[in-house]
N, C-alpha and C positions, 0 to 999 in steps of 0.2 A: 608694473602691478596692475593688476586686472582690477574692472570695474564690478564684476559679478563675482569673482572667487579669488581665494589666496590659498598659499600653500597649506593654512590650517585646515582647509576643507579637502585637501589631498589626503593629510594625516588622517581624517576623519575616514575617508575611505581605504586607505591602506594604514590600518593600525600596526602598532609596534615598530614603525619606520619613523627616523628623523631626518630631516634633511636640513644642510647649511651650506655653507660656501666651499667646503672640502668634500661634500659625500658625492657619489654617483649615482644618480643625476644631483647636479648642485640646485640651490634654490635660483639661481641667477636661469639656470636652464627652464626649471619649473614655471618661473614667471614669464619665460619667453613664451613656452606651450601655454600657458593662461591667456596670455596677450591675443596668440595666433590663434585660439580656439574661438574667443569671443569676437575677434575680428570674420571668421569664419560664420559663425552664426548670425550675426548682426548684418553682414552682407548678403546671406542668404535671406534674410526677413527683409532688407532692404531691396534686393533685386524682385520680390514679390511684391513692392509698394507700399511696406509696412514700415513704420517709423523706425528709427535706430535706436532710441534709446527707451527702457521701460524702468520705471523708477517704482511701482507697486511691490509689494511682498511677494504676492504670487508670481510674477512676471520674474522677479529676480531668482527666486527660489527654483522655477522650471530652466531659466538660461543656465544658472548653476549646473544643475543637473547634466544637461545636454554637454556643457562645457567641459564638465569633469570627466566625461565618457573620455573625453580627446586627451585630456592630460594624465588621466590615468593609464591608457592605452600607450601614451608617450613613455610614461614613467615605467612601466613594467617592461616595454621593449627596450629602455635604456638598462634597466638592470639586466635583462639576459643577456644583452649584447657585453656589459662589463665583467659578466661570468665566461665570457667567451663560449657560450653554449649557442652554437648556431642551429641547433636543431628544434629550440625551442619556438612557438609560436604565442608567447606571451604578451597579452597586451593586444592581440589582436581583434578580440571580441569586443573590447569596450570601444576601440577605433572603427571596427565594422559597425556597432550600433550607431556611433557619431556620424559617420558618413551616410547610413542610412537614415538618419534624422534630417540632415541636411537634404538630402533628396527628397524627403516628405514635405519639409518647408517648403521647397521650389516647386512641389507638386500639388501643395495646396496653402498658398499664401495667405487665403482669407479665414481659414480655420486657424492656422498658425498665430496671427495676428489675432483674432477672436481670444484664442486660448491666453494670450499675453496680454492682451487689453481688457480682460474681466469681460470678454462678450462682446466688445465693440471691435470688429474688424476695421482695416482702414478703410476707406471708400477706394482708394486705389488699387486695392487688392481684389476688387470684386470685378475689374474689367475682364472683356471676354476676350478669350484667347482662341483664335483659329489661325489655321495653317497662314492663309492670303495677308493675315496683320504681322505674323511673330515669325517668319521664315527669312534664311538667310541667302537664298539663291534668287532672288529677285523676280519673283513671280508676283504678280496681281490676282485680283479678285477675277479680272478678265481671263487670266490663264486657266483658273481652276473653274470657269462656269459648267454648267451642266452641257452634256452633249445630247440632244435628241437624234434619235434616228429613225426611220420608218422604214421597217422591214417589208417582205412580200406578205401581204395579206390574204392573197387568193386562199381559199380553202379552210380560212380559219374561223369560219363563221359558225 
């Protein structure tokens, strides 16, 4: 069972549907997708230096909205697969929205933290990102220093 979402929130997004242990997808699968979606969002927030738990109502509602995109997409995809309709792309739009949100959180950690923290971004989220500090190829600042060359200056005055 998720911290920010329940199957009841999915029912609100997909009216006229019911879920239980015998439906496809089942409530067990939906609970797994809720946990998975929450872990992805919290992981992205933590990767940006933000706290991993948000207890204010605005933060809960925002995280719920983001996670429910993932859960709705996975549910719609499961419906499409259970109907043996291989040509449908149902569920792809909410999943695309979810993954775009993760990319946005990773690209804007201070702003994401401020949104969820009622305007107070985590101090760890305000650090400077630079290639020399955040690279994976073992280059240092010395490797990336400026290179000054003196050209032929004759006749250029």
